C-alpha positions as CSV (number, residue, x, y, z in Angstrom):
1,M,-23.8,-61.5,-199.3
2,S,-27.0,-63.5,-198.5
3,G,-28.3,-63.5,-195.0
4,W,-27.6,-67.1,-194.1
5,I,-24.0,-66.8,-195.4
6,H,-23.6,-63.6,-193.3
7,A,-25.0,-65.3,-190.2
8,A,-22.9,-68.5,-190.7
9,S,-19.6,-66.6,-191.1
10,S,-20.4,-64.5,-188.0
11,Y,-21.2,-67.5,-185.9
12,A,-18.1,-69.3,-187.1
13,L,-15.9,-66.4,-186.0
14,L,-17.7,-66.1,-182.7
15,L,-17.3,-69.8,-182.0
16,T,-13.7,-69.7,-183.0
17,V,-13.0,-66.8,-180.6
18,G,-14.8,-68.6,-177.9
19,V,-12.9,-71.8,-178.3
20,I,-9.6,-70.0,-178.3
21,F,-10.5,-68.1,-175.2
22,G,-11.8,-71.2,-173.5
23,A,-8.7,-73.2,-174.4
24,L,-6.4,-70.5,-173.0
25,L,-8.5,-70.4,-169.8
26,S,-8.5,-74.1,-169.5
27,G,-4.7,-74.4,-170.1
28,F,-4.0,-71.7,-167.5
29,A,-6.2,-73.5,-164.9
30,F,-4.7,-76.9,-165.7
31,G,-1.2,-75.4,-165.2
32,R,-2.2,-74.0,-161.8
33,L,-3.9,-77.1,-160.6
34,K,-1.6,-79.8,-162.0
35,S,0.4,-80.2,-158.9
36,R,-2.7,-80.3,-156.7
37,L,-4.5,-82.9,-158.8
38,A,-2.1,-85.6,-157.5
39,Q,-3.7,-85.0,-154.1
40,T,-7.2,-85.7,-155.5
41,G,-8.9,-89.0,-155.7
42,P,-9.1,-90.5,-159.2
43,T,-12.9,-90.3,-159.5
44,A,-13.0,-86.6,-158.6
45,R,-9.8,-86.0,-160.7
46,A,-11.4,-87.6,-163.8
47,R,-14.5,-85.4,-163.5
48,L,-12.5,-82.2,-163.0
49,L,-10.3,-82.9,-166.0
50,F,-13.3,-83.6,-168.1
51,V,-14.7,-80.2,-167.1
52,L,-11.5,-78.5,-168.2
53,L,-11.7,-80.3,-171.6
54,L,-15.3,-79.1,-172.0
55,L,-14.5,-75.5,-171.2
56,P,-13.7,-74.3,-174.8
57,I,-17.1,-75.6,-176.0
58,F,-18.9,-74.1,-173.0
59,V,-17.2,-70.7,-173.5
60,A,-17.9,-70.7,-177.3
61,L,-21.6,-71.5,-176.8
62,A,-21.9,-68.9,-174.0
63,L,-20.4,-66.2,-176.3
64,A,-22.7,-67.1,-179.2
65,V,-25.8,-67.0,-176.9
66,A,-24.8,-63.7,-175.4
67,F,-24.3,-62.2,-178.9
68,S,-27.7,-63.5,-180.1
69,A,-30.0,-62.9,-177.2
70,P,-32.0,-59.7,-176.7
71,L,-30.1,-57.1,-174.7
72,A,-33.0,-56.8,-172.3
73,Y,-32.1,-60.3,-171.0
74,F,-28.8,-59.0,-169.6
75,D,-28.9,-55.3,-169.3
76,A,-32.2,-53.4,-169.8
77,G,-30.3,-50.1,-169.7
78,H,-28.7,-50.8,-173.0
79,G,-31.9,-52.0,-174.7
80,W,-32.6,-48.5,-176.0
81,H,-34.2,-49.8,-179.2
82,C,-36.6,-52.1,-177.3
83,G,-38.5,-49.3,-175.6
84,G,-40.9,-46.8,-177.1
85,D,-40.0,-46.0,-180.7
86,T,-38.0,-49.0,-182.1
87,D,-37.1,-47.0,-185.2
88,G,-37.5,-50.1,-187.4
89,Y,-35.3,-52.4,-185.3
90,A,-38.0,-54.3,-183.4
91,A,-36.6,-57.6,-184.7
92,L,-33.4,-56.9,-182.6
93,C,-35.5,-57.2,-179.4
94,Q,-35.9,-60.9,-180.1
95,W,-33.4,-63.7,-180.6
96,H,-31.5,-63.0,-183.8
97,A,-28.3,-63.8,-185.6
98,P,-25.3,-61.5,-184.9
99,Q,-25.8,-58.2,-186.7
100,V,-22.2,-57.8,-187.8
101,V,-21.3,-56.3,-191.1
102,L,-18.1,-58.2,-191.9
103,P,-15.6,-57.3,-194.6
104,G,-15.4,-59.8,-197.4
105,W,-12.0,-61.2,-196.3
106,L,-13.2,-61.6,-192.7
107,A,-16.5,-63.3,-193.8
108,L,-14.4,-65.7,-196.0
109,T,-12.2,-66.4,-193.0
110,G,-15.2,-67.3,-190.9
111,L,-16.7,-69.6,-193.6
112,S,-13.3,-71.2,-194.1
113,L,-13.1,-71.9,-190.3
114,G,-16.5,-73.4,-190.4
115,L,-15.7,-75.7,-193.4
116,L,-12.4,-76.8,-191.6
117,A,-14.4,-77.7,-188.5
118,V,-16.8,-79.8,-190.7
119,A,-13.9,-81.5,-192.4
120,A,-12.2,-82.3,-189.1
121,S,-15.5,-83.7,-187.8
122,L,-15.9,-85.9,-190.9
123,F,-12.4,-87.1,-190.5
124,G,-13.1,-88.0,-186.9
125,V,-16.3,-89.8,-187.9
126,R,-14.3,-91.8,-190.5
127,R,-11.8,-92.9,-187.9
128,F,-14.6,-93.8,-185.5
129,V,-16.3,-95.9,-188.2
130,S,-13.0,-97.6,-188.9
131,A,-12.5,-98.4,-185.2
132,L,-16.1,-99.9,-185.0
133,D,-15.4,-102.1,-188.1
134,K,-12.3,-103.5,-186.4
135,L,-14.3,-104.1,-183.3
136,K,-16.9,-106.0,-185.3
137,T,-14.1,-108.1,-186.8
138,L,-12.9,-109.0,-183.3
139,Q,-16.4,-109.9,-182.2
140,R,-16.7,-112.3,-185.1
141,M,-13.3,-113.9,-184.3
142,A,-14.0,-114.2,-180.5
143,Q,-15.6,-117.1,-178.8
144,P,-17.5,-117.0,-175.5
145,A,-15.3,-118.4,-172.7
146,E,-16.6,-121.2,-170.4
147,R,-17.6,-118.8,-167.6
148,S,-19.5,-116.6,-170.2
149,D,-18.6,-113.2,-168.8
150,Y,-15.9,-112.5,-171.4
151,F,-14.9,-113.5,-174.9
152,R,-11.7,-115.4,-175.8
153,L,-9.5,-114.5,-178.8
154,E,-7.4,-117.3,-180.1
155,T,-4.1,-115.7,-180.2
156,S,-0.9,-116.2,-178.3
157,N,-0.4,-112.4,-177.8
158,P,-1.3,-111.6,-174.2
159,F,-3.8,-108.8,-173.9
160,G,-7.2,-108.0,-172.4
161,F,-9.5,-105.0,-172.9
162,A,-13.1,-103.8,-172.7
163,A,-14.7,-102.7,-175.9
164,G,-18.1,-101.4,-177.2
165,L,-20.1,-98.3,-176.5
166,K,-23.7,-99.1,-175.6
167,R,-23.1,-102.6,-174.2
168,G,-19.5,-103.2,-173.4
169,Q,-17.8,-106.6,-173.7
170,I,-14.6,-108.0,-172.3
171,F,-12.0,-109.6,-174.6
172,V,-9.1,-111.7,-173.3
173,S,-6.6,-113.5,-175.5
174,R,-5.8,-117.2,-175.1
175,G,-2.2,-116.1,-174.4
176,L,-3.1,-113.9,-171.5
177,E,-5.6,-116.4,-170.1
178,N,-3.0,-119.3,-170.1
179,S,-0.3,-117.0,-168.5
180,L,-2.4,-115.9,-165.5
181,S,-3.6,-117.7,-162.4
182,A,-7.3,-117.8,-161.7
183,G,-6.9,-115.0,-159.1
184,E,-5.0,-112.8,-161.6
185,L,-7.5,-113.4,-164.3
186,E,-10.3,-112.4,-162.0
187,I,-8.5,-109.1,-161.3
188,V,-8.2,-108.4,-165.0
189,L,-11.9,-109.1,-165.6
190,A,-13.0,-107.0,-162.5
191,H,-10.9,-104.1,-163.8
192,E,-12.6,-104.2,-167.3
193,R,-16.0,-104.5,-165.7
194,V,-15.5,-101.2,-163.9
195,H,-14.6,-99.6,-167.2
196,I,-17.9,-100.9,-168.7
197,R,-20.0,-99.9,-165.7
198,R,-18.7,-96.3,-165.8
199,H,-18.9,-95.9,-169.6
200,D,-15.2,-95.1,-169.8
201,I,-15.1,-96.1,-173.5
202,L,-17.7,-93.6,-174.5
203,F,-16.2,-90.8,-172.4
204,G,-12.8,-91.7,-173.8
205,L,-14.1,-90.9,-177.3
206,A,-15.4,-87.5,-176.1
207,V,-12.1,-86.8,-174.3
208,Q,-10.1,-87.6,-177.5
209,A,-12.3,-85.2,-179.6
210,L,-12.3,-82.4,-177.0
211,S,-8.5,-82.6,-176.5
212,Y,-8.0,-81.5,-180.1
213,L,-9.6,-78.1,-179.3
214,M,-6.8,-77.4,-176.8
215,W,-3.3,-76.3,-177.6
216,P,-1.5,-79.5,-178.7
217,E,0.7,-79.9,-175.6
218,T,-2.1,-79.1,-173.2
219,G,-4.5,-81.4,-175.0
220,R,-2.1,-84.3,-174.9
221,S,-1.4,-83.7,-171.2
222,L,-5.1,-83.5,-170.3
223,R,-5.8,-86.6,-172.3
224,A,-3.0,-88.5,-170.6
225,Q,-4.0,-87.3,-167.1
226,W,-7.7,-88.3,-167.7
227,R,-6.7,-91.7,-168.9
228,L,-4.5,-92.2,-165.8
229,A,-7.3,-91.1,-163.5
230,I,-9.8,-93.6,-164.9
231,E,-7.3,-96.4,-164.8
232,Q,-6.5,-95.6,-161.2
233,R,-10.2,-95.4,-160.4
234,C,-10.5,-99.0,-161.7
235,D,-7.5,-100.1,-159.8
236,E,-8.9,-98.6,-156.6
237,T,-12.3,-100.3,-157.1
238,V,-10.7,-103.7,-157.8
239,A,-8.4,-103.4,-154.8
240,E,-11.3,-102.6,-152.6
241,H,-13.2,-105.6,-154.0
242,V,-10.2,-108.0,-153.7
243,G,-9.1,-106.6,-150.3
244,D,-5.4,-106.7,-151.2
245,R,-3.8,-103.7,-153.0
246,L,-0.5,-105.5,-153.4
247,R,-2.2,-108.3,-155.4
248,V,-3.7,-105.8,-157.8
249,A,-0.3,-104.1,-158.2
250,A,1.5,-107.4,-158.8
251,C,-1.1,-108.4,-161.4
252,L,-0.6,-105.2,-163.4
253,V,3.2,-105.7,-163.4
254,T,2.7,-109.3,-164.5
255,V,0.5,-108.3,-167.4
256,A,2.8,-105.5,-168.4
257,R,5.8,-107.9,-168.5
258,L,3.8,-110.4,-170.6
259,Q,2.9,-107.7,-173.1
260,K,6.4,-106.3,-173.5
261,G,7.5,-106.7,-177.0
262,C,4.3,-108.2,-178.3
263,S,2.4,-106.8,-181.2
264,A,-0.9,-105.0,-180.4
265,Q,-3.0,-104.8,-183.5
266,H,-6.1,-104.4,-181.3
267,N,-5.0,-101.0,-180.0
268,N,-6.9,-99.1,-182.7
269,V,-10.2,-100.6,-181.5
270,V,-12.7,-98.5,-179.5
271,A,-11.6,-99.9,-176.2
272,C,-10.1,-99.5,-172.7
273,H,-6.9,-101.6,-172.3
274,L,-5.6,-102.9,-169.0
275,I,-2.1,-101.4,-169.5
276,D,-3.1,-98.1,-171.1
277,S,-1.4,-95.4,-169.0
278,D,1.5,-94.7,-166.6
279,L,2.1,-98.1,-165.0
280,T,4.7,-96.8,-162.6
281,T,2.3,-94.2,-161.2
282,R,-0.5,-96.7,-160.9
283,V,1.6,-99.2,-159.0
284,E,3.0,-96.6,-156.7
285,S,-0.5,-95.3,-155.9
286,L,-1.7,-98.8,-155.1
287,L,1.3,-99.4,-152.8
288,A,0.9,-96.0,-151.1
289,G,-2.8,-96.4,-150.2
290,P,-6.0,-94.5,-151.1
291,V,-5.7,-90.8,-151.9
292,C,-8.2,-88.5,-150.2
293,S,-9.9,-86.0,-152.4
294,Y,-8.6,-82.4,-152.3
295,P,-11.7,-80.3,-151.8
296,R,-10.2,-77.0,-152.9
297,V,-9.8,-78.3,-156.5
298,S,-13.6,-78.5,-156.8
299,V,-13.8,-74.9,-155.6
300,W,-11.2,-73.9,-158.3
301,I,-13.2,-75.6,-161.0
302,A,-16.5,-74.0,-159.9
303,G,-14.7,-70.6,-159.9
304,I,-13.2,-71.2,-163.4
305,V,-16.6,-72.1,-164.8
306,A,-18.3,-69.1,-163.2
307,F,-15.5,-66.8,-164.4
308,A,-15.7,-68.3,-168.0
309,S,-19.5,-67.8,-168.0
310,A,-19.4,-64.3,-166.7
311,S,-16.6,-63.2,-169.1
312,S,-18.3,-64.8,-172.1
313,L,-21.6,-63.3,-171.4
314,A,-20.2,-59.9,-170.6
315,I,-18.0,-59.8,-173.7
316,G,-20.9,-61.0,-175.9
317,V,-23.3,-58.4,-174.4
318,K,-20.9,-55.5,-174.9
319,L,-20.1,-56.5,-178.5
320,H,-23.8,-57.1,-179.1
321,H,-24.6,-53.6,-177.8
322,W,-21.9,-51.8,-179.7
323,T,-22.8,-53.5,-182.9
324,E,-26.5,-52.7,-182.7
325,W,-25.7,-49.2,-181.6
326,L,-23.7,-48.7,-184.8
327,L,-26.3,-50.2,-187.0
328,P,-28.0,-46.9,-187.9
329,V,-24.6,-45.6,-188.9
330,V,-23.7,-48.7,-190.9
331,G,-27.1,-48.7,-192.6
332,H,-26.6,-45.3,-194.1
C-alpha cells in the first residue's frame, strides 16, 4: 500500500474515532445540562449549544494532532528515539503521519469512511447551492418596499424572513404586510434585523451541518434548542427596543395565526423565518420576563472542553508511543 493511502486511511479512522468520542461526550453533557439551560439567557444558551455541536470536530482534530506530533511535545520521557542514537527513526521526532500498520480490511474501512464523508459533504454542498438558487429567484421576484429597508414579495401568503449570507435582506409578503398594523410590521422587521446583525443565517448552516455528526436524536434536539435560543434572543432584543414585551408576544401570535394552513414554498431558502421554533415557549418567555444567565453552565462547558482536550491528547499520545515503540518489531 502506498504511503499516502496508508496515511489517508489512518487519519480517516482517527477522525472517525474522535468524532464518535466527541459525539458521546457532547450528548452526555447535553443530557446533564438540558434542564439547566432553561435557566440561561438565550444569548449565552445559543453559544453554549454551539460549543456542544463543535465538540466532535474539536475532539477529532485534537486526537489527530496528538497522534501526529513528536512525543517530546507532550512527554519527553517517552521520546526514547529522539535522544542519542535514533536508530534510523529520526523522522519520527518531527511531525509525521500516523505510523500504523493497518490490516487490509481496516485500511479499506478507513478509506471508505473518508469517501463517505466526502460524498456527504458534496451532497450538503448540492443542497446549499440549490437553496442559494431559490434565494436568487426570490430576489428577482421581490420589489423594494417604499421604506427601502425590506423587499416585498407579491403573494397573498403571509410570511416574513431574513435571507442571505454576507449581506442579509428582509423579505415580507404583500399578504403579511396588508394583515399587520404599522407597529406589528415594525416588530417583524426589527426581529429580522437582529438575525442579520448577529449572522444567524450563516451560523444556522453550520449548526445544520454539525448536528449530523451527533447521534440522530441528540442532533435534532441540539438543533431545535439552538434555533429556539436565537429566536428568543431576537424576541428579547425587540422587546427591549419596543419597551413592551406583551406587544411582541401578541405580534408573534398574530403572525402564527395568519400563517396557519398557508403553503410555505420559501421554507427551503437559506433564511431565518419569524415563526421558526417553539412559539408557545417563546410567548411564555416574553410574558414571564427576562431570564438571567446561569453562570454554572459556562463552568460546565469549560470543564467539558478541558476534559475533551486532555482525554484526546492523552489517548493520542499513548497510542502514538505504543505504535512507535512497536515499529522495530513490526519492521522485522
